[in-house]
C-alpha positions in Angstrom: 115.0 -364.0 -40.8 116.0 -364.0 -37.1 119.5 -362.6 -37.9 117.8 -359.7 -39.8 115.6 -359.0 -36.8 118.5 -359.0 -34.3 120.5 -356.7 -36.6 117.5 -354.3 -36.9 117.1 -354.2 -33.1 120.8 -353.6 -32.6 120.9 -350.9 -35.3 117.9 -349.1 -33.9 119.2 -349.2 -30.3 122.6 -347.8 -31.5 120.8 -344.9 -33.1 118.9 -344.2 -29.9 122.2 -344.2 -28.0 123.6 -341.4 -30.1 120.5 -339.4 -30.0 121.1 -336.1 -28.2 119.3 -335.3 -24.9 117.2 -332.2 -24.4 117.9 -330.3 -21.1 116.3 -327.4 -19.4 118.5 -324.4 -20.1 118.3 -321.4 -17.8 120.1 -319.4 -15.3 119.4 -317.0 -12.5 121.3 -314.7 -10.2 119.5 -314.0 -7.0 116.1 -314.1 -8.8 117.2 -311.4 -11.3 117.2 -313.4 -14.6 114.8 -316.3 -14.3 113.2 -317.0 -10.9 111.6 -320.2 -12.2 115.1 -321.6 -12.7 115.7 -321.6 -8.9 115.0 -324.5 -6.6 113.1 -327.6 -7.8 111.4 -326.8 -11.1 107.8 -327.9 -11.1 106.3 -329.8 -14.0 104.3 -326.8 -15.0 107.4 -324.5 -15.0 109.5 -327.1 -16.8 106.9 -327.2 -19.6 107.4 -323.4 -20.1 111.2 -323.3 -19.6 113.6 -323.1 -22.5 114.8 -326.5 -23.5 117.9 -327.0 -25.6 119.0 -330.1 -27.6 122.4 -331.1 -26.4 125.3 -332.0 -28.7 125.1 -335.3 -30.5 126.0 -338.1 -28.1 125.5 -336.0 -25.0 123.2 -337.8 -22.6 123.5 -335.8 -19.3 121.8 -332.6 -18.0 123.0 -330.6 -15.0 121.8 -328.2 -12.4 124.2 -326.1 -10.3 123.8 -323.8 -7.4 126.3 -321.5 -5.7 125.4 -319.4 -2.7 128.9 -318.2 -1.8 128.5 -314.6 -2.8 125.0 -314.5 -4.1 122.6 -317.2 -5.2 123.6 -318.3 -8.8 121.7 -321.1 -10.6 122.4 -322.7 -14.0 120.8 -325.6 -15.8 121.8 -327.1 -19.2 123.7 -329.8 -21.0 126.9 -331.3 -19.6 128.7 -331.4 -22.9 129.4 -327.9 -24.4 131.7 -327.5 -27.4 132.8 -331.1 -27.1 133.9 -330.8 -23.4 132.1 -332.5 -20.5 132.0 -329.7 -18.0 130.2 -332.0 -15.4 133.3 -334.2 -15.2 135.4 -331.2 -14.5 133.2 -330.3 -11.5 133.6 -333.7 -9.8 135.5 -333.6 -6.6 135.5 -329.8 -6.4 134.0 -327.6 -3.6 131.8 -324.5 -3.1 129.2 -325.1 -5.9 126.6 -327.9 -5.6 125.6 -329.7 -8.7 123.7 -332.8 -9.9 123.4 -334.5 -13.2 120.7 -336.8 -14.7 120.3 -338.8 -17.8 117.0 -340.6 -17.3 114.8 -338.4 -19.6 114.7 -335.2 -21.6 114.5 -332.1 -19.4 115.3 -334.3 -16.3 117.3 -331.5 -14.6 114.4 -330.2 -12.5 116.0 -331.1 -9.2 117.4 -328.9 -6.5 121.2 -329.7 -6.0 121.2 -328.5 -2.4 119.2 -331.5 -1.2 119.0 -335.3 -1.6 121.5 -337.8 -2.7 124.1 -337.2 -5.4 124.8 -333.6 -4.5 128.4 -332.7 -5.5 130.4 -329.5 -5.2 132.9 -327.6 -7.1 135.7 -325.1 -6.4 136.4 -321.5 -7.2 137.7 -322.6 -10.6 134.4 -324.4 -11.0 132.5 -321.3 -9.9 134.3 -319.3 -12.7 133.3 -322.1 -15.2 129.7 -322.0 -13.9 129.6 -318.2 -14.2 130.9 -318.3 -17.8 128.4 -321.0 -18.6 125.6 -319.0 -17.1 126.7 -316.0 -19.2 126.8 -318.1 -22.3 123.3 -319.6 -21.6 121.8 -316.1 -21.0 123.2 -315.0 -24.4 121.8 -318.1 -26.1 118.4 -317.6 -24.5 118.3 -313.9 -25.3 
């Protein structure tokens, strides 16, 4: 009986591990698209924001900010079309980003402050801009 219980617990925990995360999905360029996407997103704003289920097995959400030319914000899932874009951003410069995986819609933070802020390069800026364009097309 104990073996069946242990097997059931392990089986259920493995299903939980492959469950997809939901992330806030929005973007804004200098307040032009979605002003509520900028800065730290409040609990009230998070409840009304678009949330998207990430790909199966994806457990990280991200938020990015670039203020090099104009303020550009993006929030979403790290894994898009099977590629972990967040890993590509590590060690880059110019764009600040943070990731989280502690709960659904956890990407409410402001990447410009606090611990864990990372940056990405011009190449990362292009990826971020493409991701923002894709997100805006999905949302609309």
